[in-house]
SETIZA-801524 format. One record per residue (C-alpha): residue number from 1; residue in one letter; z, y, x. Coordinates in Angstrom, 3 decimals, always signed. Layout:
REM residues N
{site NUM, A, {Z, Y, X}};
...
REM end
This chain:
REM residues 303
{site 1, M, {-97.478, -27.242, +255.873}};
{site 2, K, {-94.287, -25.214, +255.949}};
{site 3, A, {-94.378, -21.702, +254.503}};
{site 4, F, {-92.394, -18.890, +256.062}};
{site 5, F, {-91.735, -15.813, +253.932}};
{site 6, F, {-89.932, -12.569, +254.725}};
{site 7, L, {-88.874, -10.477, +251.762}};
{site 8, S, {-87.790, -6.882, +251.966}};
{site 9, L, {-85.607, -7.569, +248.951}};
{site 10, V, {-82.658, -9.839, +249.452}};
{site 11, F, {-80.453, -11.918, +247.234}};
{site 12, Y, {-77.313, -10.995, +245.367}};
{site 13, I, {-73.978, -12.204, +246.688}};
{site 14, N, {-71.531, -11.899, +243.830}};
{site 15, Q, {-68.314, -13.308, +245.263}};
{site 16, C, {-66.582, -10.002, +245.797}};
{site 17, N, {-63.113, -10.963, +246.938}};
{site 18, S, {-64.156, -13.730, +249.320}};
{site 19, I, {-67.236, -12.063, +250.837}};
{site 20, P, {-66.684, -8.473, +251.997}};
{site 21, Q, {-70.284, -8.163, +253.227}};
{site 22, R, {-72.838, -8.366, +250.448}};
{site 23, Y, {-76.195, -7.234, +249.219}};
{site 24, M, {-76.793, -5.569, +245.871}};
{site 25, I, {-79.882, -4.150, +244.205}};
{site 26, L, {-80.004, -0.404, +243.619}};
{site 27, D, {-83.089, +1.373, +242.309}};
{site 28, N, {-85.156, -1.815, +242.769}};
{site 29, L, {-84.261, -2.035, +246.462}};
{site 30, P, {-81.431, -3.703, +248.371}};
{site 31, I, {-78.289, -2.071, +249.638}};
{site 32, Y, {-75.868, -3.713, +252.033}};
{site 33, V, {-72.160, -3.022, +251.558}};
{site 34, D, {-69.638, -3.944, +254.252}};
{site 35, T, {-66.016, -3.241, +253.407}};
{site 36, D, {-64.492, -5.490, +256.041}};
{site 37, Y, {-66.104, -4.419, +259.316}};
{site 38, K, {-64.595, -1.023, +260.141}};
{site 39, V, {-66.711, +1.205, +262.394}};
{site 40, N, {-67.182, +4.888, +263.124}};
{site 41, W, {-70.138, +6.784, +261.637}};
{site 42, F, {-72.389, +6.314, +264.691}};
{site 43, Q, {-71.646, +2.583, +264.857}};
{site 44, A, {-72.328, +2.344, +261.116}};
{site 45, W, {-75.715, +3.985, +261.683}};
{site 46, N, {-76.484, +1.360, +264.351}};
{site 47, E, {-75.255, -1.497, +262.155}};
{site 48, C, {-77.704, -0.428, +259.459}};
{site 49, A, {-80.503, -0.025, +262.002}};
{site 50, S, {-79.885, -3.571, +263.256}};
{site 51, R, {-80.712, -4.736, +259.723}};
{site 52, N, {-83.813, -2.560, +259.589}};
{site 53, M, {-81.954, -0.333, +257.140}};
{site 54, Y, {-80.424, +3.157, +256.991}};
{site 55, L, {-77.048, +4.586, +256.057}};
{site 56, I, {-77.470, +5.305, +252.378}};
{site 57, S, {-78.729, +8.667, +251.095}};
{site 58, L, {-77.460, +9.685, +247.653}};
{site 59, D, {-80.075, +12.328, +246.985}};
{site 60, S, {-79.984, +12.289, +243.184}};
{site 61, E, {-77.344, +12.267, +240.479}};
{site 62, Q, {-78.786, +9.096, +238.971}};
{site 63, K, {-78.705, +7.221, +242.262}};
{site 64, S, {-75.125, +8.340, +242.893}};
{site 65, K, {-74.059, +7.206, +239.418}};
{site 66, D, {-75.871, +3.882, +239.784}};
{site 67, L, {-74.116, +3.197, +243.080}};
{site 68, A, {-70.702, +4.055, +241.671}};
{site 69, N, {-71.321, +1.818, +238.650}};
{site 70, A, {-72.516, -1.034, +240.867}};
{site 71, L, {-69.423, -0.790, +243.048}};
{site 72, R, {-67.115, -0.673, +240.029}};
{site 73, K, {-68.844, -3.629, +238.422}};
{site 74, D, {-69.053, -5.726, +241.547}};
{site 75, C, {-65.425, -5.703, +242.607}};
{site 76, D, {-61.878, -5.111, +241.533}};
{site 77, T, {-60.284, -1.709, +241.893}};
{site 78, G, {-59.071, -1.054, +245.424}};
{site 79, T, {-61.798, -3.009, +247.184}};
{site 80, Y, {-63.629, +0.114, +248.377}};
{site 81, P, {-61.190, +2.436, +250.140}};
{site 82, R, {-63.775, +4.478, +252.089}};
{site 83, L, {-67.424, +3.836, +252.965}};
{site 84, W, {-69.714, +5.829, +255.254}};
{site 85, L, {-72.781, +7.532, +253.767}};
{site 86, G, {-75.774, +8.867, +255.697}};
{site 87, G, {-74.864, +12.548, +255.348}};
{site 88, N, {-73.638, +14.768, +258.192}};
{site 89, D, {-73.617, +18.366, +259.459}};
{site 90, L, {-73.560, +17.465, +263.152}};
{site 91, A, {-76.509, +19.709, +263.947}};
{site 92, T, {-75.342, +22.835, +262.098}};
{site 93, E, {-71.879, +23.348, +260.686}};
{site 94, G, {-71.898, +23.436, +256.908}};
{site 95, Q, {-75.543, +22.347, +256.586}};
{site 96, Y, {-75.403, +18.708, +255.530}};
{site 97, V, {-78.520, +16.547, +255.869}};
{site 98, W, {-79.341, +12.890, +255.211}};
{site 99, S, {-79.769, +11.010, +258.475}};
{site 100, S, {-82.574, +8.814, +257.117}};
{site 101, T, {-84.855, +11.746, +256.242}};
{site 102, G, {-83.388, +14.858, +257.885}};
{site 103, K, {-83.530, +16.553, +254.477}};
{site 104, P, {-80.721, +18.910, +253.445}};
{site 105, F, {-78.616, +18.056, +250.412}};
{site 106, D, {-80.180, +19.276, +247.171}};
{site 107, Y, {-77.760, +17.210, +245.120}};
{site 108, V, {-74.056, +16.928, +245.948}};
{site 109, N, {-71.078, +15.070, +244.541}};
{site 110, W, {-68.235, +16.379, +246.667}};
{site 111, S, {-64.675, +15.740, +245.551}};
{site 112, P, {-62.663, +18.884, +244.675}};
{site 113, G, {-62.111, +21.132, +247.708}};
{site 114, N, {-64.604, +19.300, +249.918}};
{site 115, P, {-66.236, +19.537, +252.334}};
{site 116, D, {-63.315, +21.361, +253.954}};
{site 117, N, {-63.887, +20.440, +257.634}};
{site 118, D, {-60.166, +19.833, +257.963}};
{site 119, G, {-59.036, +20.451, +261.518}};
{site 120, G, {-62.512, +21.711, +262.406}};
{site 121, N, {-63.697, +18.194, +263.169}};
{site 122, E, {-65.023, +16.639, +259.928}};
{site 123, H, {-68.798, +16.346, +260.024}};
{site 124, C, {-69.696, +13.004, +258.404}};
{site 125, A, {-69.770, +12.145, +254.693}};
{site 126, Y, {-68.232, +9.124, +253.025}};
{site 127, I, {-67.682, +7.861, +249.496}};
{site 128, W, {-64.148, +7.285, +248.306}};
{site 129, E, {-62.958, +5.196, +245.381}};
{site 130, K, {-59.735, +7.194, +245.196}};
{site 131, T, {-61.759, +10.255, +244.118}};
{site 132, N, {-63.852, +8.299, +241.573}};
{site 133, F, {-66.575, +7.624, +244.147}};
{site 134, Q, {-67.098, +11.271, +244.972}};
{site 135, W, {-67.761, +12.384, +248.540}};
{site 136, N, {-65.508, +13.651, +251.273}};
{site 137, D, {-66.175, +14.906, +254.791}};
{site 138, G, {-64.403, +13.019, +257.541}};
{site 139, N, {-64.021, +12.778, +261.298}};
{site 140, C, {-67.093, +10.844, +262.460}};
{site 141, T, {-64.987, +8.746, +264.841}};
{site 142, V, {-62.718, +7.373, +262.109}};
{site 143, K, {-63.406, +3.709, +261.336}};
{site 144, M, {-64.254, +2.535, +257.825}};
{site 145, G, {-66.782, +0.414, +255.942}};
{site 146, F, {-70.350, +1.512, +255.291}};
{site 147, I, {-73.345, +1.222, +252.971}};
{site 148, C, {-76.915, +0.621, +254.167}};
{site 149, E, {-80.095, +0.861, +252.161}};
{site 150, E, {-83.638, -0.275, +252.751}};
{site 151, H, {-86.375, +2.268, +252.317}};
{site 152, P, {-89.409, +1.350, +250.226}};
{site 153, Y, {-92.908, +1.263, +251.674}};
{site 154, N, {-96.340, +2.336, +250.529}};
{site 155, W, {-98.981, -0.360, +250.952}};
{site 156, F, {-100.067, +0.797, +254.420}};
{site 157, E, {-96.468, +1.104, +255.631}};
{site 158, A, {-95.805, -2.378, +254.228}};
{site 159, W, {-98.774, -3.741, +256.176}};
{site 160, N, {-97.421, -2.153, +259.384}};
{site 161, E, {-93.898, -3.390, +258.699}};
{site 162, C, {-95.129, -6.971, +258.448}};
{site 163, A, {-97.294, -6.540, +261.540}};
{site 164, S, {-94.263, -5.302, +263.495}};
{site 165, K, {-92.684, -8.713, +262.769}};
{site 166, N, {-95.855, -10.536, +263.884}};
{site 167, M, {-96.484, -11.349, +260.231}};
{site 168, S, {-98.844, -10.205, +257.481}};
{site 169, L, {-98.497, -9.133, +253.860}};
{site 170, I, {-98.544, -12.357, +251.911}};
{site 171, T, {-101.778, -14.020, +250.793}};
{site 172, L, {-101.551, -15.922, +247.496}};
{site 173, D, {-104.814, -17.810, +247.574}};
{site 174, S, {-103.752, -20.863, +245.589}};
{site 175, E, {-101.732, -21.617, +242.474}};
{site 176, Q, {-99.623, -24.142, +244.371}};
{site 177, K, {-98.614, -21.635, +247.025}};
{site 178, E, {-97.722, -19.040, +244.420}};
{site 179, K, {-95.617, -21.510, +242.449}};
{site 180, I, {-93.561, -22.195, +245.585}};
{site 181, L, {-93.059, -18.467, +246.143}};
{site 182, I, {-92.178, -17.726, +242.505}};
{site 183, K, {-89.623, -20.548, +242.516}};
{site 184, L, {-88.013, -18.947, +245.567}};
{site 185, L, {-88.053, -15.493, +243.973}};
{site 186, R, {-86.470, -16.790, +240.780}};
{site 187, E, {-83.675, -18.370, +242.814}};
{site 188, M, {-83.071, -15.064, +244.594}};
{site 189, F, {-83.361, -12.579, +241.722}};
{site 190, N, {-82.484, -12.508, +238.058}};
{site 191, S, {-85.429, -10.249, +237.251}};
{site 192, T, {-88.867, -9.414, +238.591}};
{site 193, R, {-89.444, -6.760, +241.274}};
{site 194, N, {-92.242, -4.520, +242.443}};
{site 195, L, {-93.393, -6.129, +245.700}};
{site 196, W, {-96.549, -5.444, +247.696}};
{site 197, L, {-98.966, -8.322, +248.267}};
{site 198, G, {-101.637, -8.483, +250.964}};
{site 199, A, {-104.698, -7.575, +248.908}};
{site 200, N, {-106.802, -4.531, +248.055}};
{site 201, D, {-110.295, -3.431, +247.045}};
{site 202, L, {-110.410, -0.432, +249.375}};
{site 203, A, {-113.644, -1.588, +251.013}};
{site 204, E, {-115.524, -2.209, +247.788}};
{site 205, E, {-114.426, -1.324, +244.253}};
{site 206, H, {-113.504, -4.378, +242.117}};
{site 207, K, {-113.929, -6.707, +245.102}};
{site 208, F, {-110.349, -7.611, +245.942}};
{site 209, T, {-109.813, -9.366, +249.261}};
{site 210, W, {-106.876, -10.766, +251.196}};
{site 211, I, {-106.380, -8.666, +254.330}};
{site 212, S, {-105.099, -11.540, +256.470}};
{site 213, T, {-108.320, -13.502, +256.006}};
{site 214, G, {-110.887, -11.061, +254.589}};
{site 215, T, {-111.669, -13.562, +251.834}};
{site 216, V, {-112.453, -12.537, +248.258}};
{site 217, F, {-110.149, -13.814, +245.501}};
{site 218, D, {-111.005, -17.279, +244.250}};
{site 219, Y, {-107.570, -17.580, +242.635}};
{site 220, S, {-105.827, -14.765, +240.763}};
{site 221, N, {-102.787, -14.182, +238.576}};
{site 222, W, {-103.412, -10.768, +237.047}};
{site 223, S, {-101.046, -9.461, +234.394}};
{site 224, L, {-101.809, -8.134, +230.941}};
{site 225, N, {-101.027, -4.480, +230.450}};
{site 226, N, {-100.694, -2.122, +227.506}};
{site 227, R, {-101.859, +1.423, +228.088}};
{site 228, N, {-102.221, +4.277, +225.637}};
{site 229, Y, {-105.690, +5.671, +226.259}};
{site 230, H, {-106.193, +9.308, +225.260}};
{site 231, N, {-103.283, +9.130, +222.783}};
{site 232, K, {-105.319, +6.962, +220.414}};
{site 233, T, {-103.969, +3.446, +220.346}};
{site 234, D, {-102.631, +0.720, +222.598}};
{site 235, W, {-105.255, -1.560, +224.055}};
{site 236, L, {-104.402, -4.886, +225.608}};
{site 237, V, {-105.870, -4.631, +229.102}};
{site 238, R, {-106.137, -7.331, +231.729}};
{site 239, N, {-105.423, -5.995, +235.190}};
{site 240, P, {-106.890, -4.876, +237.497}};
{site 241, D, {-107.683, -1.809, +235.402}};
{site 242, N, {-107.986, +0.795, +238.194}};
{site 243, Y, {-106.093, +3.251, +236.000}};
{site 244, E, {-107.334, +6.806, +236.584}};
{site 245, N, {-109.696, +5.395, +239.234}};
{site 246, N, {-106.971, +5.366, +241.854}};
{site 247, E, {-105.472, +1.859, +241.903}};
{site 248, H, {-106.671, -0.269, +244.799}};
{site 249, C, {-103.667, -2.239, +246.129}};
{site 250, V, {-102.092, -5.353, +244.634}};
{site 251, H, {-98.407, -6.026, +243.956}};
{site 252, Y, {-96.049, -8.148, +241.910}};
{site 253, W, {-95.238, -6.042, +238.866}};
{site 254, K, {-91.672, -5.776, +237.620}};
{site 255, E, {-92.939, -5.351, +234.029}};
{site 256, S, {-94.531, -8.807, +234.102}};
{site 257, D, {-93.276, -12.281, +234.940}};
{site 258, F, {-94.338, -12.428, +238.600}};
{site 259, E, {-97.922, -11.502, +237.805}};
{site 260, W, {-100.181, -9.120, +239.678}};
{site 261, N, {-101.028, -5.479, +239.080}};
{site 262, D, {-103.274, -3.014, +240.841}};
{site 263, N, {-101.594, +0.256, +241.741}};
{site 264, V, {-101.917, +3.418, +243.782}};
{site 265, C, {-101.592, +2.396, +247.430}};
{site 266, G, {-99.274, +5.323, +248.119}};
{site 267, I, {-96.613, +4.165, +245.652}};
{site 268, K, {-93.452, +2.922, +247.382}};
{site 269, M, {-91.851, -0.443, +246.693}};
{site 270, G, {-90.664, -3.640, +248.377}};
{site 271, L, {-92.859, -6.141, +250.205}};
{site 272, I, {-93.362, -9.801, +251.055}};
{site 273, C, {-94.495, -10.839, +254.529}};
{site 274, E, {-95.516, -14.290, +255.689}};
{site 275, D, {-96.034, -15.836, +259.081}};
{site 276, H, {-99.701, -15.206, +259.771}};
{site 277, H, {-101.695, -18.461, +259.809}};
{site 278, I, {-103.840, -17.206, +262.697}};
{site 279, T, {-100.721, -16.457, +264.722}};
{site 280, Q, {-99.458, -19.957, +263.926}};
{site 281, L, {-102.744, -21.515, +265.054}};
{site 282, M, {-102.619, -19.508, +268.288}};
{site 283, K, {-99.049, -20.633, +268.918}};
{site 284, E, {-100.013, -24.273, +268.319}};
{site 285, E, {-103.080, -23.913, +270.552}};
{site 286, L, {-101.048, -22.322, +273.341}};
{site 287, K, {-98.368, -24.968, +273.018}};
{site 288, S, {-100.952, -27.728, +273.220}};
{site 289, C, {-102.625, -26.044, +276.187}};
{site 290, C, {-99.383, -25.509, +278.064}};
{site 291, E, {-98.150, -29.039, +277.428}};
{site 292, F, {-101.463, -30.397, +278.732}};
{site 293, L, {-101.279, -28.232, +281.864}};
{site 294, H, {-97.663, -29.130, +282.442}};
{site 295, K, {-98.410, -32.846, +282.212}};
{site 296, G, {-101.515, -32.478, +284.378}};
{site 297, I, {-99.631, -30.584, +287.055}};
{site 298, G, {-96.829, -33.146, +286.955}};
{site 299, R, {-99.204, -36.035, +287.501}};
{site 300, R, {-100.782, -34.342, +290.493}};
{site 301, G, {-97.448, -33.525, +292.026}};
{site 302, I, {-98.328, -29.857, +292.493}};
{site 303, M, {-95.306, -27.698, +293.285}};
REM end
């Protein structure tokens, strides 16, 4: 049986000079950088949306520094002339917000003298290598490259995201299936990631089930975990530990080697979807039905 997986995290493409469109990992989630395809700010927003992503929001000093370092490390100087960010003051002059959240800037990294709204028509923010990856305001109709980012999901959002693709959060109900997935993940990433899986014990404490089938675990791959309880000593704990009585959803844990952890369902991270086996069975059944009808109609000569 073929397995179809959709990951919200995508692979690195390291060939900078030959591939102007590439994915990188920033803050445990993917960003997409396109230096070759020049578009205005509105087109850039749509390009990101077509990838189920957003123009990037640099809403913290650490994130801004990490992006600048990633861009410097990834390519030679001069590769990144100007790249659209998700910030703009289109609604109210001088009040910049991030387009992905609508939140006003509470951290800024403007280059000296900016934003200056030069000519009274600069309302969109971009990052510029020439100013050491600080920000500038520009005319939104000017064409340049852009940076997209994928937003993380809590467990319920992850479930809905998979469902919107006619898929489900992945079920790892056998060692063989998980080995195939881990092999794929190792080929894609050089380190482990936090990724939601399709299991929880929300219905009954300690009774973890796969949501796509409703079946209780008969195979598991829980991680070991060190926690300091009450500042006494470190105890070696096998997950799930339901830390602070609030961990009910299962994910791959970046602190382990593709092993499982239980966590707060509201925590945000990446996800793995798979083609739902029930959907596949329905498709096969419909195909079989339709082929039978088609052949039957053909034999009877019905128009």
